[in-house]
C-alpha positions in Angstrom: 65.4 183.7 -45.2 64.2 186.6 -47.3 61.5 187.0 -49.8 60.8 189.4 -52.7 57.5 191.1 -53.0 56.3 192.8 -56.2 53.5 195.4 -56.4 52.0 196.6 -59.6 50.8 200.3 -59.7 48.5 201.8 -62.4 49.4 205.4 -63.1 46.9 208.2 -64.1 47.9 207.8 -67.8 47.1 204.1 -67.6 50.7 202.9 -67.6 51.8 200.3 -65.1 55.0 200.3 -62.9 56.3 197.6 -60.6 57.9 198.3 -57.3 59.8 195.7 -55.1 60.2 195.0 -51.4 62.6 192.7 -49.7 61.0 191.0 -46.6 62.9 189.2 -43.9 62.9 188.4 -40.2 65.9 189.8 -38.2 67.8 188.2 -35.3 65.3 189.5 -32.8 62.4 187.9 -34.6 60.9 191.1 -36.0 59.7 191.3 -39.6 61.6 194.0 -41.5 61.0 195.5 -45.0 63.4 197.2 -47.4 61.5 199.1 -50.0 63.5 199.2 -53.2 61.0 201.3 -55.3 60.8 201.0 -59.1 63.8 199.0 -60.1 64.4 196.1 -62.5 63.6 192.6 -61.4 67.2 191.6 -61.7 68.3 194.4 -59.3 65.6 193.4 -56.9 66.7 189.7 -56.9 70.3 190.7 -56.5 69.4 192.8 -53.5 67.4 189.9 -52.0 70.4 187.6 -52.3 72.7 190.1 -50.6 70.2 190.5 -47.8 70.2 186.7 -47.3 74.0 186.6 -47.3 74.2 189.4 -44.7 71.6 187.6 -42.5 73.4 184.3 -42.8 76.7 185.9 -41.7 74.9 187.7 -38.8 73.2 184.4 -37.5 76.5 182.4 -37.8 78.8 185.1 -36.4 81.0 185.1 -39.5 82.2 187.8 -41.9 80.3 188.5 -45.0 81.8 187.4 -48.4 84.2 189.8 -50.1 81.8 190.2 -53.1 79.0 191.3 -50.7 81.3 193.7 -48.9 82.3 195.3 -52.2 78.6 195.5 -53.3 77.8 197.3 -50.0 80.6 199.8 -50.7 79.4 200.5 -54.2 75.6 200.9 -53.7 74.1 204.4 -53.5 73.8 206.2 -50.2 69.9 206.0 -50.4 70.0 202.2 -50.6 72.7 201.8 -48.0 70.7 204.0 -45.6 67.7 201.6 -46.0 70.0 198.7 -45.0 71.2 200.6 -42.0 67.7 201.4 -40.8 66.8 197.7 -40.5 70.1 196.9 -38.8 71.9 195.0 -41.6 74.8 197.4 -41.7 76.4 200.3 -39.8 75.4 203.8 -41.0 77.6 205.2 -43.7 79.4 208.4 -42.9 79.0 211.3 -45.1 82.1 212.5 -47.0 82.4 215.5 -44.8 82.0 213.5 -41.6 84.5 210.9 -42.9 87.1 213.7 -43.6 86.6 215.1 -40.2 87.0 211.7 -38.5 89.9 210.7 -40.6 91.5 213.3 -42.9 93.3 212.2 -46.1 97.0 211.5 -45.8 98.0 214.5 -47.9 96.0 216.8 -45.7 97.5 215.5 -42.4 101.0 215.7 -43.8 100.4 219.3 -44.9 99.0 220.2 -41.5 102.0 218.7 -39.7 104.5 220.6 -41.9 102.6 223.9 -41.5 102.6 223.4 -37.7 106.4 223.4 -37.7 106.8 227.1 -38.2 110.5 227.3 -37.5 111.7 224.6 -39.9 115.1 225.2 -41.4 115.2 225.1 -45.3 117.0 221.8 -45.4 114.6 220.2 -42.9 111.7 221.5 -44.9 113.1 219.9 -48.1 113.5 216.6 -46.2 109.9 216.7 -45.0 108.8 217.5 -48.6 110.7 214.4 -49.7 108.9 212.3 -47.1 105.6 213.8 -48.1 106.2 212.9 -51.8 107.1 209.3 -50.9 104.1 208.7 -48.7 101.8 210.2 -51.3 103.4 208.1 -54.0 103.0 204.9 -52.1 99.7 205.3 -50.3 98.0 208.0 -52.4 97.3 211.5 -51.3 93.6 210.9 -50.8 94.1 207.8 -48.7 92.4 208.2 -45.3 95.0 208.0 -42.5 92.6 205.8 -40.4 92.8 203.1 -43.1 96.6 202.8 -42.9 97.5 200.0 -40.4 100.7 198.5 -39.1 100.8 196.0 -42.0 100.6 198.8 -44.5 103.4 200.6 -42.7 105.6 197.5 -43.0 104.8 197.2 -46.7 105.8 200.8 -47.1 109.2 200.0 -45.5 109.7 197.1 -47.9 108.8 199.4 -50.8 111.5 201.8 -49.7 114.1 199.0 -49.3 113.6 198.2 -52.9 114.4 201.8 -53.9 116.9 203.3 -51.5 119.9 202.6 -49.3 119.4 201.4 -45.7 120.3 204.8 -44.2 117.7 206.5 -46.4 115.1 203.9 -45.5 115.8 204.5 -41.8 115.5 208.2 -42.1 112.2 208.0 -44.0 110.6 205.6 -41.6 111.5 207.9 -38.7 109.9 210.9 -40.4 106.8 208.9 -41.4 106.5 207.9 -37.7 106.6 211.6 -36.8 103.8 212.4 -39.2 101.5 209.6 -38.0 102.3 210.5 -34.3 100.9 214.0 -35.2 97.8 212.3 -36.7 97.4 210.4 -33.4 97.8 213.7 -31.4 95.0 215.1 -33.6 92.9 212.1 -32.8 92.6 211.2 -36.4 94.0 207.7 -35.6 94.0 205.6 -32.4 97.5 204.0 -32.9 100.6 205.0 -34.8 101.0 202.3 -37.5 104.7 203.1 -37.8 105.4 202.8 -34.0 106.7 199.2 -34.2 108.2 199.4 -37.7 111.9 198.9 -37.4 113.6 201.9 -38.9 117.1 200.5 -39.0 120.4 202.4 -38.9 121.0 205.8 -40.5 124.7 205.0 -40.8 126.0 204.8 -44.4 129.6 203.7 -44.0 129.9 203.1 -47.8 129.8 206.8 -48.4 132.4 207.7 -45.8 135.8 208.7 -47.3 138.8 210.3 -45.7 139.9 213.3 -47.8 143.6 213.6 -47.4 145.4 216.9 -47.0 147.5 216.2 -50.1 144.2 215.9 -52.1 143.0 219.2 -50.6 146.2 220.9 -51.6 145.5 219.9 -55.2 142.0 221.2 -55.0 143.1 224.5 -53.5 145.6 225.0 -56.3 142.7 224.6 -58.8 140.4 227.1 -57.1 139.9 230.3 -59.1 140.5 232.8 -56.3 141.1 233.1 -52.5 137.3 233.2 -51.7 137.0 229.7 -53.0 140.2 228.6 -51.3 138.8 230.0 -48.0 135.5 228.2 -48.4 137.4 224.9 -48.9 139.7 225.3 -45.9 136.8 226.4 -43.7 135.1 223.1 -44.6 138.2 220.9 -44.5 140.3 222.4 -41.7 137.7 224.2 -39.5 135.0 221.6 -40.0 132.3 224.1 -40.7 128.9 223.0 -41.9 128.5 224.3 -45.4 126.8 226.7 -46.2 124.7 227.2 -43.0 127.7 228.1 -40.8 129.5 229.9 -43.6 126.8 232.3 -44.4 126.6 233.7 -40.8 130.4 234.1 -40.4 131.3 237.8 -40.0 134.5 239.7 -39.5 133.3 240.6 -36.0 133.4 236.9 -35.2 137.1 236.7 -35.8 139.3 237.1 -32.7 142.8 237.6 -34.2 144.5 238.1 -30.8 143.0 235.0 -29.4 143.5 233.0 -32.6 139.9 231.7 -32.6 136.6 232.6 -34.2 132.9 232.2 -33.2 130.6 230.1 -35.4 126.9 230.7 -35.3 125.3 227.2 -35.4 122.1 227.6 -37.5 121.3 223.9 -37.1 121.1 224.3 -33.3 120.1 227.9 -32.8 116.8 226.7 -31.1 118.8 224.9 -28.4 119.9 226.9 -25.4 123.7 226.8 -25.1 124.2 225.5 -28.6 123.7 228.6 -30.6 127.4 229.3 -31.1 130.7 227.5 -30.7 134.3 228.7 -30.8 136.8 227.2 -33.2 140.6 227.8 -33.3 142.1 229.6 -36.3 144.1 226.6 -37.3 147.4 227.2 -39.1 146.0 225.7 -42.3 143.2 228.4 -42.3 145.1 231.5 -41.2 146.8 232.6 -44.4 143.6 232.4 -46.5 141.6 234.1 -43.8 144.1 237.0 -43.5 144.2 237.4 -47.3 140.4 237.6 -47.3 140.5 240.2 -44.6 143.2 242.3 -46.4 141.2 242.1 -49.7 137.8 243.0 -48.2 136.6 246.5 -49.0 136.1 248.8 -46.0 132.8 248.2 -44.2 132.5 244.5 -45.3 130.5 242.5 -42.8 130.5 238.9 -44.0 133.7 236.9 -44.4 132.6 235.5 -47.8 130.3 237.1 -50.3 126.6 236.4 -50.3 126.8 234.0 -53.3 128.6 231.5 -50.9 125.5 231.3 -48.8 123.9 229.1 -51.4 124.6 225.4 -51.0 124.2 224.6 -54.6 126.6 227.3 -55.6 129.3 226.2 -53.2 128.8 222.5 -54.0 129.1 223.2 -57.8 132.1 225.4 -57.3 134.0 222.9 -55.2 133.1 220.1 -57.6 134.5 222.2 -60.5 137.8 222.7 -58.5 138.0 219.0 -57.8 137.5 218.2 -61.5 140.1 220.8 -62.6 142.6 219.3 -60.1 142.1 215.9 -61.8 141.0 214.4 -58.6 138.2 211.9 -58.4 135.3 213.4 -56.6 134.5 211.8 -53.3 131.0 211.0 -52.0 129.3 213.6 -49.7 131.6 216.2 -51.1 131.2 218.8 -48.3 130.3 216.5 -45.3 133.4 214.3 -45.8 135.7 217.2 -45.6 134.2 218.1 -42.2 134.4 214.4 -41.2 138.0 214.1 -42.2 138.9 217.1 -40.0 137.2 215.6 -37.0 139.0 212.3 -37.6 142.4 214.2 -37.6 141.6 216.3 -34.5 140.6 213.2 -32.5 144.2 211.9 -32.9 145.7 215.0 -31.2 143.1 216.4 -28.8 140.8 215.1 -26.1 137.4 214.0 -27.4 135.4 216.6 -25.5 137.5 219.4 -26.9 137.1 218.1 -30.5 133.3 217.8 -30.0 133.1 221.3 -28.7 135.1 222.6 -31.8 133.0 220.6 -34.3 129.7 221.0 -32.5 128.5 217.4 -32.4 128.2 214.6 -29.8 130.4 211.6 -29.3 127.6 209.3 -30.6 127.0 211.4 -33.7 130.8 211.6 -34.4 131.2 207.8 -34.1 128.2 207.1 -36.3 128.7 209.6 -39.0 132.1 211.2 -38.9 135.1 209.3 -37.5 137.1 207.0 -39.8 140.0 204.7 -39.5 142.8 205.8 -41.9 145.9 204.2 -43.3 148.0 206.5 -41.2 146.6 204.8 -38.1 148.0 201.5 -39.3 151.3 203.1 -40.3 151.8 204.6 -36.8 150.9 201.3 -35.1 153.2 199.2 -37.3 156.2 201.5 -37.5 158.5 202.0 -34.5 159.8 205.3 -36.0 156.4 207.0 -35.8 154.9 208.2 -32.5 151.9 206.3 -31.1 149.8 209.5 -31.4 150.3 213.1 -32.3 152.4 215.2 -29.9 150.9 217.9 -27.9 151.0 221.4 -29.4 152.5 224.5 -27.9 150.5 227.5 -27.3 152.0 229.2 -30.3 150.8 226.6 -32.8 147.2 226.4 -31.5 146.4 223.9 -34.3 146.7 220.3 -35.4 149.9 221.2 -37.3 152.3 224.0 -36.5 153.0 226.3 -39.4 156.4 225.9 -41.0 158.7 229.0 -41.4 158.2 231.0 -44.5 155.4 229.9 -46.8 152.7 228.0 -44.8 151.3 224.8 -46.2 148.3 222.8 -45.3 150.0 219.5 -46.2 150.7 217.2 -43.3 153.3 214.4 -43.5 151.2 212.6 -40.9 148.4 212.1 -43.4 150.0 211.0 -46.6 147.2 208.8 -47.8 143.5 209.3 -48.1 141.8 205.9 -48.0 139.6 205.1 -45.1 137.6 202.4 -43.5 134.9 202.4 -40.9 135.9 202.4 -37.2 134.0 200.2 -34.7 130.8 201.8 -33.4 132.4 202.4 -30.0 135.9 203.3 -29.3 137.9 204.0 -26.1 136.1 207.3 -25.5 133.0 207.3 -23.3 129.7 207.8 -24.9 128.2 211.2 -24.0 126.0 213.8 -25.5 127.2 217.4 -26.1 
């Protein structure tokens, strides 16, 4: 199907060189020539064999052999261009053209992150984690156009072998975002992660109800009132720590109305969700008043600036937990907020609790609400009310303060073990 032609040339100095040509007839019947120049006979014969394999595949309508495909990938641009000119292969893109047509994965991820100019610090850290995982699995230099649906499924399986199901779901959803951006930039035609099942982001194994008796022990182990206030704002006001703690100022406290305004950093970009109003629950008030009395004149923030750092707050609360001799619970700060929402749902309408805590019914059911031992105790004992009684206007909290020294311990929550509630309860599903 192809033949090899050798030509001997005599140079001016009398030396001889041999050049080779590969001759063949293409599918249209035209004679074609590939001039190889002065190469070894072995290289010339190998090239002739590759030409024959490509021609055979073209005539039979089949794919070329993997070895030939690898050979075409490895040959120099000048030889590949000769093959392209005679119609044996498609022209090879230059490196620059290839990058423009399909940028490397690392570049497209960087561009996506840079395009999100208003990312919160936590969100940015999460995106950096996704970037690291994608680069670790695929390689930073991998062209995004070369990543297909099968590769995306392989990536998910790789994550499954390393992380919990909730983490896998979160990473797949973020990867889908990155590749959707690549599609918007016309770097790819289809999002390879579009049909990859992310799974659920629920992680019920890390849910744990933190009882008020446990919190009392932790409060007793705190070094000062600032730390006690940070703990009660997380456990009894359900604040997100530290993002909602760092923006809390004394001007936000309405002593007369027994409530305070929380600036919701997480949702400040959503109209109508920038702030929410939370009651000054009886469990909070004594610590809040002491902080107010102790604050120097002109103080703006309720807690010092050092409490605006998540690592600092987490480490400090953990130290108090350890000093109290209490076993540290998972999701140290989040489970305090979740425990408060679980309590409040027993005594107040769902829409009120969601307004106070700043989340939706669906988010609360998936990530916060828990079934506690106290729920079973009330159901099984005729001496306990079926649910918590309504509060008078004077109490304005889940628990009315007792005369004299106030305490945050509630006899209604004597134990702190918890199990997951069903995904849907009696409350209707709605978004806040």
